[in-house]
C-alpha positions as CSV (number, residue, x, y, z in Angstrom):
1,M,-0.1,0.2,0.1
2,A,1.7,3.3,-1.2
3,L,1.6,6.3,0.9
4,D,-0.1,9.5,-0.5
5,P,1.0,12.2,1.8
6,E,0.7,15.9,1.2
7,V,3.8,17.1,-0.5
8,G,5.3,20.6,-0.6
9,H,3.5,22.2,2.2
10,G,4.3,25.9,2.1
11,M,3.2,29.1,3.6
12,V,1.1,31.4,1.7
13,S,3.0,34.6,0.8
14,Q,1.9,37.4,2.9
15,V,2.9,40.8,4.2
16,V,4.9,40.1,7.4
17,D,4.4,41.9,10.5
18,E,5.5,41.2,14.3
19,K,2.3,39.4,15.1
20,T,2.4,37.0,12.0
21,I,6.0,36.2,12.7
22,S,5.3,35.4,16.2
23,K,3.1,32.5,15.0
24,I,5.6,30.8,12.6
25,G,7.5,28.1,14.5
26,T,10.1,26.0,13.0
27,S,11.2,23.3,15.4
28,D,9.7,21.8,18.6
29,G,9.0,25.4,20.1
30,Y,12.7,26.1,20.9
31,S,13.9,27.9,17.6
32,P,13.6,31.6,16.8
33,E,10.7,32.2,14.5
34,R,11.3,32.3,11.0
35,S,9.6,34.1,8.1
36,Q,10.0,32.7,4.7
37,E,9.6,36.1,2.9
38,S,11.9,37.9,5.1
39,N,14.2,35.1,6.3
40,I,14.8,36.9,9.7
41,S,15.0,35.6,13.2
42,V,13.2,37.1,16.0
43,L,14.1,36.5,19.7
44,P,11.5,34.8,21.6
45,K,9.9,37.3,24.1
46,S,9.9,35.6,27.4
47,D,11.4,36.1,30.8
48,S,11.8,32.3,31.4
49,V,15.4,30.9,32.1
50,F,15.3,29.0,28.7
51,A,14.3,31.8,26.7
52,K,17.2,34.1,28.2
53,L,19.6,31.1,27.3
54,R,18.2,30.8,23.9
55,N,18.7,34.4,23.3
56,L,22.3,34.2,24.5
57,E,22.9,31.0,22.2
58,M,21.5,33.3,19.1
59,R,23.7,36.3,20.2
60,L,26.8,33.7,20.2
61,D,25.7,32.4,16.8
62,R,25.8,35.7,15.2
63,K,29.2,36.8,16.8
64,F,30.9,33.4,16.7
65,G,28.9,31.1,14.6
66,I,27.8,28.9,17.5
67,E,25.2,26.8,16.0
68,S,21.9,27.8,17.3
69,K,19.3,25.9,15.2
70,A,20.7,22.5,15.0
71,I,17.6,20.5,14.8
72,D,15.6,22.8,12.5
73,R,15.2,21.4,9.0
74,K,17.7,22.8,6.2
75,H,15.3,23.9,3.4
76,P,16.7,23.5,0.0
77,E,16.5,27.5,-0.3
78,D,18.8,27.9,2.5
79,K,21.6,25.6,1.3
80,E,24.6,27.0,-0.5
81,Y,27.0,25.3,-3.1
82,V,29.5,23.0,-1.5
83,P,32.9,23.0,-3.5
84,W,34.3,19.5,-4.4
85,F,37.2,19.8,-1.8
86,Q,34.6,20.4,0.9
87,Q,32.6,17.5,-0.3
88,L,35.5,15.2,0.6
89,N,34.5,15.7,4.2
90,M,31.9,12.9,3.3
91,A,34.9,10.6,3.8
92,L,37.4,12.5,5.6
93,L,35.0,13.4,8.7
94,W,34.7,9.6,9.3
95,A,38.4,8.9,8.7
96,S,39.4,11.4,11.5
97,G,36.6,10.1,13.6
98,T,37.5,6.2,13.4
99,M,41.3,6.1,12.9
100,N,42.0,6.2,16.7
101,T,43.3,4.4,19.7
102,S,39.8,3.0,20.5
103,C,39.8,1.2,17.0
104,F,43.6,0.4,17.7
105,A,42.2,-1.4,20.9
106,I,39.6,-3.1,19.2
107,G,42.2,-5.0,17.0
108,F,43.3,-6.8,20.0
109,L,40.3,-8.7,20.5
110,G,40.8,-11.2,17.7
111,H,43.9,-12.5,19.5
112,E,41.9,-12.5,22.8
113,F,39.1,-14.6,21.2
114,G,41.8,-17.1,20.2
115,L,41.9,-16.3,16.7
116,S,45.3,-16.3,14.4
117,L,46.3,-13.2,12.6
118,K,45.4,-14.8,9.2
119,Q,41.9,-15.2,10.5
120,S,41.5,-11.8,12.4
121,I,42.6,-9.6,9.6
122,P,40.1,-10.8,7.0
123,I,37.1,-10.8,9.6
124,T,37.9,-7.4,10.7
125,I,37.9,-6.1,7.1
126,F,34.9,-7.5,6.1
127,A,33.2,-6.5,9.4
128,C,34.2,-2.9,8.9
129,I,33.0,-2.7,5.3
130,L,29.7,-4.5,6.5
131,G,29.0,-2.1,9.1
132,G,30.3,0.9,6.9
133,T,27.5,0.3,4.3
134,V,24.9,0.5,7.0
135,T,26.2,3.7,7.8
136,G,26.4,4.7,4.4
137,F,22.8,4.1,3.5
138,C,21.6,6.1,6.3
139,A,23.7,9.0,5.4
140,T,21.8,9.4,2.1
141,F,18.8,10.8,3.8
142,G,20.7,14.0,5.2
143,A,21.0,16.2,1.8
144,A,17.7,14.9,0.4
145,T,15.6,15.9,3.5
146,G,17.6,18.4,5.3
147,L,16.9,16.7,8.3
148,R,19.1,15.2,11.2
149,Q,19.2,11.3,11.4
150,I,16.8,11.2,14.3
151,S,14.4,13.4,12.6
152,V,14.5,11.2,9.4
153,S,13.6,8.1,11.4
154,R,10.4,9.9,12.6
155,Y,8.9,8.9,9.2
156,S,9.2,5.4,10.0
157,F,9.1,5.1,13.8
158,G,6.6,7.9,14.3
159,W,6.6,10.6,17.0
160,W,6.5,8.7,20.2
161,P,8.5,5.6,19.4
162,N,11.1,7.6,17.8
163,K,11.9,9.1,21.2
164,L,13.3,5.8,22.2
165,V,15.5,5.9,19.2
166,A,16.8,9.3,20.2
167,L,17.2,8.0,23.9
168,L,19.2,5.1,22.7
169,N,21.3,7.0,20.3
170,G,22.1,9.8,22.9
171,I,23.3,7.0,25.3
172,Q,25.3,5.3,22.6
173,Q,27.2,8.6,21.8
174,I,28.0,9.1,25.3
175,C,29.5,5.7,25.8
176,W,31.3,5.7,22.7
177,A,33.0,9.1,23.6
178,A,33.7,7.3,27.0
179,V,35.7,4.6,25.4
180,A,37.8,7.1,23.4
181,C,38.5,9.2,26.4
182,I,39.7,6.2,28.2
183,T,42.1,5.0,25.5
184,G,43.3,8.4,24.6
185,G,43.6,8.8,28.7
186,L,46.1,5.8,28.7
187,A,48.1,7.3,26.1
188,L,48.3,10.5,27.6
189,T,49.4,8.8,31.0
190,A,52.0,6.7,29.2
191,V,53.6,9.7,27.4
192,S,53.8,11.5,30.8
193,D,55.5,8.7,32.4
194,G,52.6,8.4,34.7
195,R,52.9,12.1,35.9
196,V,49.5,12.7,34.3
197,S,47.1,10.3,35.8
198,L,44.5,8.4,33.8
199,V,41.7,10.6,35.4
200,V,43.4,13.9,34.3
201,G,43.7,12.4,30.7
202,I,40.3,11.4,30.5
203,V,39.1,15.0,31.7
204,I,41.6,16.9,29.1
205,L,40.3,14.9,26.0
206,A,36.8,15.4,27.1
207,V,37.3,19.4,27.4
208,V,38.9,19.6,24.2
209,A,36.2,18.0,22.3
210,L,33.7,19.8,24.3
211,V,35.1,23.2,23.0
212,I,35.0,21.9,19.6
213,S,31.4,20.4,19.6
214,F,30.1,23.6,21.5
215,I,30.8,25.7,18.2
216,G,28.9,23.5,16.1
217,L,28.9,21.7,12.7
218,N,31.3,24.4,10.7
219,A,33.9,24.0,13.4
220,I,33.6,20.2,13.3
221,L,33.9,19.7,9.7
222,A,36.9,22.3,9.4
223,Y,38.7,20.2,12.3
224,E,37.9,16.7,11.0
225,R,38.9,17.5,7.3
226,Y,42.6,17.5,8.3
227,A,42.9,15.6,11.7
228,W,43.0,12.2,10.0
229,I,46.3,12.8,8.2
230,I,48.4,12.7,11.5
231,F,46.9,9.6,12.4
232,F,47.3,7.7,9.2
233,V,51.0,8.5,9.4
234,I,51.2,7.1,13.0
235,F,49.4,3.8,11.9
236,M,51.7,3.4,8.9
237,I,54.9,3.9,11.3
238,I,53.2,1.3,13.8
239,F,52.8,-1.3,10.8
240,G,56.5,-0.6,9.8
241,E,58.1,-1.0,13.1
242,T,56.1,-4.0,14.4
243,G,55.3,-6.0,11.2
244,K,58.6,-8.1,11.6
245,Y,57.3,-9.3,14.9
246,A,53.7,-10.4,13.7
247,D,53.2,-14.0,14.2
248,D,51.4,-15.3,11.2
249,V,52.3,-18.8,11.8
250,T,50.7,-19.9,15.2
251,P,47.3,-21.5,14.4
252,A,43.9,-20.4,16.2
253,S,43.8,-21.7,19.7
254,H,40.2,-23.2,19.2
255,T,39.0,-25.7,16.6
256,G,35.6,-26.5,15.4
257,A,32.2,-25.0,16.9
258,T,34.3,-23.1,19.4
259,L,36.4,-21.5,16.7
260,S,33.1,-20.7,14.9
261,G,31.8,-19.0,18.0
262,S,35.0,-16.7,18.3
263,V,34.6,-15.7,14.7
264,L,30.9,-14.6,15.0
265,S,31.7,-12.7,18.3
266,L,34.6,-10.8,16.7
267,L,32.5,-10.1,13.6
268,A,29.8,-8.6,15.9
269,V,32.0,-6.3,17.9
270,V,33.7,-5.0,14.9
271,Y,30.7,-4.6,12.8
272,G,29.1,-2.8,15.8
273,S,32.0,-0.2,15.9
274,S,31.3,0.9,12.0
275,A,27.5,0.3,12.1
276,S,27.2,2.7,15.3
277,W,27.6,5.7,13.2
278,S,24.3,4.9,11.5
279,P,21.9,6.8,14.0
280,I,23.9,10.0,13.4
281,A,25.2,9.8,9.7
282,S,22.7,12.4,8.1
283,D,23.6,14.9,11.0
284,Y,26.6,16.0,8.7
285,Y,25.0,16.1,5.4
286,V,22.0,18.5,5.7
287,H,24.0,21.5,4.5
288,Y,24.5,19.8,1.0
289,P,22.3,20.7,-2.0
290,T,19.4,18.4,-2.3
291,N,20.5,17.1,-5.6
292,V,24.0,15.7,-4.4
293,S,24.4,12.3,-5.7
294,R,23.0,9.7,-3.3
295,L,25.5,7.2,-4.8
296,K,28.4,9.4,-4.1
297,V,27.4,10.1,-0.4
298,F,26.7,6.2,0.1
299,L,30.2,5.3,-1.3
300,M,32.2,8.0,0.3
301,T,30.6,7.4,3.7
302,S,30.8,3.8,3.5
303,F,34.5,3.5,2.5
304,G,35.3,6.7,4.5
305,I,34.4,4.5,7.6
306,A,35.5,1.0,6.5
307,I,39.0,1.9,5.2
308,P,40.3,3.9,8.1
309,T,38.7,1.7,10.6
310,S,40.1,-1.3,9.1
311,I,43.7,0.5,9.2
312,G,43.4,1.2,13.0
313,M,41.9,-2.4,13.7
314,V,44.4,-4.4,11.7
315,A,47.4,-2.3,13.2
316,G,45.8,-3.7,16.5
317,C,45.7,-7.2,15.1
318,V,49.4,-7.1,14.1
319,V,50.6,-5.9,17.3
320,A,48.5,-8.5,19.1
321,S,49.8,-11.3,17.4
322,G,53.3,-10.0,18.0
323,F,52.6,-11.1,21.7
324,N,53.6,-14.6,20.9
325,N,57.2,-13.2,19.9
326,R,57.4,-10.4,22.4
327,P,56.2,-11.5,25.7
328,D,57.5,-8.1,27.1
329,W,54.7,-6.3,24.9
330,Q,52.0,-8.4,26.4
331,D,53.2,-7.7,29.8
332,A,53.2,-3.8,29.2
333,Y,49.7,-4.2,27.6
334,E,48.2,-6.2,30.6
335,N,50.1,-4.6,33.4
336,E,50.5,-1.1,32.3
337,G,48.0,-0.1,29.7
338,L,47.6,0.6,26.0
339,G,49.6,3.8,26.1
340,Y,52.7,2.1,27.7
341,L,52.4,-0.6,25.0
342,V,52.5,1.9,22.2
343,Q,55.6,3.6,23.7
344,D,57.2,0.2,23.8
345,I,56.7,-0.9,20.4
346,L,57.9,2.2,18.7
347,Y,61.6,3.5,18.6
348,P,63.5,5.3,19.2
349,R,62.3,6.4,22.6
350,G,62.2,10.0,22.0
351,F,60.4,9.6,18.7
352,A,57.8,7.2,20.4
353,K,56.8,9.8,22.9
354,F,56.4,12.2,20.0
355,L,53.9,10.0,18.3
356,L,52.1,9.0,21.4
357,T,51.7,12.7,22.1
358,L,50.1,13.1,18.7
359,F,47.9,9.8,19.0
360,V,46.4,11.3,22.4
361,L,44.6,13.7,20.0
362,S,42.7,10.6,18.2
363,G,40.7,10.5,21.2
364,I,39.2,13.9,20.5
365,N,38.2,13.3,17.0
366,G,35.5,10.8,17.9
367,N,34.5,12.6,20.9
368,V,33.8,15.8,18.9
369,I,31.3,14.0,16.8
370,S,29.7,12.0,19.6
371,I,29.2,15.2,21.9
372,Y,27.6,16.9,19.1
373,S,25.2,14.4,17.7
374,G,24.3,13.1,21.3
375,A,23.3,16.8,22.3
376,I,21.0,16.7,18.9
377,S,19.5,13.5,19.8
378,F,18.5,14.6,23.5
379,Q,17.0,17.9,22.3
380,Q,14.4,15.5,20.3
381,L,13.4,13.7,23.3
382,A,10.4,15.9,24.2
383,R,9.3,19.4,23.2
384,P,10.4,21.0,26.7
385,F,13.8,19.3,26.1
386,A,14.0,21.1,22.5
387,K,13.7,24.5,24.2
388,I,16.9,23.9,26.0
389,P,19.8,25.3,23.9
390,R,22.0,23.0,22.3
391,F,25.3,24.1,24.1
392,L,23.5,23.1,27.4
393,W,23.0,19.5,26.1
394,T,26.7,19.6,25.0
395,I,27.9,20.3,28.6
396,F,25.4,17.6,29.7
397,C,27.1,15.1,27.2
398,F,30.3,16.0,28.6
399,A,29.5,15.5,32.0
400,C,28.0,12.2,31.4
401,I,31.2,11.0,29.5
402,I,33.5,12.1,32.1
403,A,31.3,10.1,34.7
404,L,31.2,6.8,32.6
405,A,34.9,7.1,31.4
406,L,36.0,7.3,35.1
407,G,33.8,4.4,36.1
408,G,34.8,2.1,33.2
409,R,38.4,3.1,32.9
410,A,39.7,-0.1,34.7
411,Q,37.8,-2.7,32.4
412,L,38.5,-1.4,28.9
413,N,38.4,-4.6,27.0
414,A,35.2,-5.9,28.7
415,Y,33.8,-2.5,28.0
416,L,34.8,-2.7,24.3
417,R,33.6,-6.2,23.8
418,N,30.0,-5.8,25.6
419,F,29.4,-2.2,24.5
420,L,30.1,-2.3,20.8
421,S,28.4,-5.5,20.5
422,L,25.3,-4.1,21.8
423,L,25.7,-1.1,19.4
424,G,25.4,-3.3,16.5
425,Y,22.1,-5.1,17.5
426,W,20.1,-2.1,17.5
427,C,21.5,0.0,14.9
428,T,20.8,-3.2,12.7
429,S,16.9,-3.1,13.5
430,Y,17.1,0.9,12.9
431,A,18.8,0.6,9.4
432,I,16.6,-2.3,8.2
433,I,13.3,-0.4,9.4
434,L,14.6,2.8,7.4
435,L,15.4,0.6,4.3
436,E,12.1,-0.8,4.2
437,E,10.1,2.1,4.8
438,H,12.0,4.0,2.0
439,Y,12.2,1.3,-0.8
440,I,8.9,-0.3,-0.2
441,F,6.5,2.0,1.4
442,R,7.7,5.3,0.0
443,K,8.8,3.8,-3.3
444,G,12.3,4.9,-3.0
445,K,11.2,8.7,-3.7
446,F,11.6,11.6,-1.5
447,E,8.6,13.3,-2.9
448,N,6.6,10.7,-0.8
449,Y,7.8,12.3,2.5
450,D,5.9,15.3,3.8
451,L,8.8,17.2,4.7
452,E,7.3,20.2,5.9
453,G,5.4,18.1,8.5
454,W,8.5,16.5,10.0
455,N,7.7,18.2,13.4
456,D,4.0,17.7,13.3
457,P,2.8,14.3,15.0
458,S,-0.4,14.3,13.0
459,K,1.5,14.1,9.8
460,L,3.8,11.4,10.8
461,P,3.2,7.6,11.2
462,L,2.0,6.3,14.4
463,G,4.9,4.1,14.6
464,I,3.2,1.0,15.5
465,G,4.9,-1.0,12.9
466,A,8.4,0.1,13.7
467,A,7.7,-0.3,17.4
468,T,6.5,-3.9,16.8
469,A,9.5,-4.8,14.6
470,F,12.1,-3.1,16.8
471,G,10.6,-4.9,20.0
472,L,10.7,-8.3,18.3
473,G,14.3,-7.4,17.3
474,V,15.1,-7.0,21.1
475,V,13.9,-10.4,21.6
476,A,16.1,-11.7,18.8
477,W,19.1,-9.9,20.4
478,C,18.5,-11.6,23.7
479,M,18.4,-15.0,22.1
480,G,21.5,-14.6,19.9
481,M,23.8,-12.5,22.0
482,S,27.2,-13.6,23.4
483,E,28.4,-11.2,26.3
484,T,30.4,-11.8,29.1
485,W,27.5,-10.9,31.4
486,F,25.0,-12.7,29.6
487,I,24.8,-15.5,26.8
488,G,21.6,-16.1,24.8
489,P,20.1,-19.8,24.6
490,I,21.0,-19.8,20.7
491,A,24.4,-18.3,21.2
492,K,25.1,-20.9,23.9
493,T,25.0,-23.7,21.4
494,I,27.8,-22.5,19.3
495,G,31.0,-23.8,20.9
496,D,32.4,-23.7,24.3
497,N,32.2,-20.0,24.8
498,G,29.1,-19.1,22.7
499,G,28.9,-17.5,19.3
500,D,27.3,-14.0,18.8
501,V,24.6,-14.1,16.2
502,A,22.4,-11.4,17.6
503,N,22.8,-9.1,14.5
504,Q,21.9,-12.0,12.0
505,M,18.8,-12.9,14.0
506,T,17.9,-9.2,14.4
507,L,18.1,-8.7,10.7
508,V,15.9,-11.5,9.7
509,V,13.2,-10.9,12.5
510,T,13.1,-7.1,12.0
511,A,12.9,-7.5,8.3
512,L,10.2,-10.1,8.2
513,T,7.8,-8.4,10.9
514,Y,8.2,-4.7,9.9
515,L,6.5,-5.4,6.3
516,P,3.3,-6.9,7.7
517,A,2.9,-4.7,10.6
518,R,3.5,-1.4,8.6
519,H,1.2,-2.6,6.0
520,L,-1.4,-3.2,8.8
521,E,-0.7,0.2,10.2
522,L,-1.3,2.0,6.8
523,K,-4.4,-0.1,6.2
524,C,-5.9,1.0,9.7
525,F,-4.7,4.4,10.2
526,G,-3.7,5.5,6.8
527,R,-0.3,7.0,7.7
């Protein structure tokens, strides 16, 4: 059953006076009123605390470029031409955000799962590409709709169920940033020979990311366009100096079903890392013209995530395999931390400290993206939350990241294994619902989206189909997940340690249940 929404809702041209302007809202009741004819902003006239803060944010926007209308839809007429070298941000943004110490640490998990180097590398690369394509698909909605990713999913999840998506995404971004703070803090502790504690290192990384995210999208794009270069060079040096110690001879420590379980678990963790960007992907494409090639967006995003992530993780695979030939490396990693290991594997000592100092900055890159998008997600939890200025939500995310990073700093590997697997589970459900809604129910055409009604619950689906499919997907996660704290009944049957098949089960269950549930929703309610 095809949708037949009204398309192209627009305001009737009229003479705009102050009274008329005051009636024109743009977003969840928090944004300055906008007149299509005069394209001017009027400060909300209110004595409330949030109104005063909004006024402050708008003044900062005019003076310093602080983004004050983050969740508003970017209309086609408001977009400017983006030159080709700035379009490279479609890939370079993600290269800077993924080529970091966190991805390097994930690369060690193959060795911990008992896999050989020859097994870990192809599994890692395949999972990175798979997860990258999920994010690449979600990214294609940004320029075409002018909406942030959480706003896009309102057209499938509806007004109320989509609030759960916004909450999950906000939590996800905070947790992901906490991981980056821990790994970057470990590097900072090592380069200072322990004079800078891990706690202080975590705080420093979070504060720098806060400053960049505070300004908004323009600052993020400018920073991330070049940051990746430093870390690409560092990883090439790591390959060059550690490759001769890589152990490509020792076979996997498991066989049969137990080996299969290890492969599936590593696949889930790495896939989760790359797919976890999908609920924020279109946030960084809303400023592109609506006619930008969707294929270009898809390919540059997919491989802009997959290739850099693979570089960092494969470097981790190589170094971890070297533990068999260099027991001192393993001792440094297990007893002193990731930063001291990096310092030991690079030489000479002074050069190693210099590279490690630069490596610390990699933790900032991902945090910048996570804090920015996390703040936008929290703004969309409820209309009252949307009235709270973005910069306050940015500070809120910063505080949560500090608390979580300090609490989880002692168990980094368990944190990575459990957290990143969970990311992949719900992102798989999210992406497959968006895909089926777009290509089956919207016929793959953006003309079938009432984009002017993005913030009006009466013009959005009820979300019954998406909520049903997503809820059954949760059941599938629980049946197939393999975590240190819980192994599902199906995962338990795969080898001695279990095998994570939650993503595969989630994909199948969500895909099969969304179609009939959404069709029934349309038949009964017509939207």
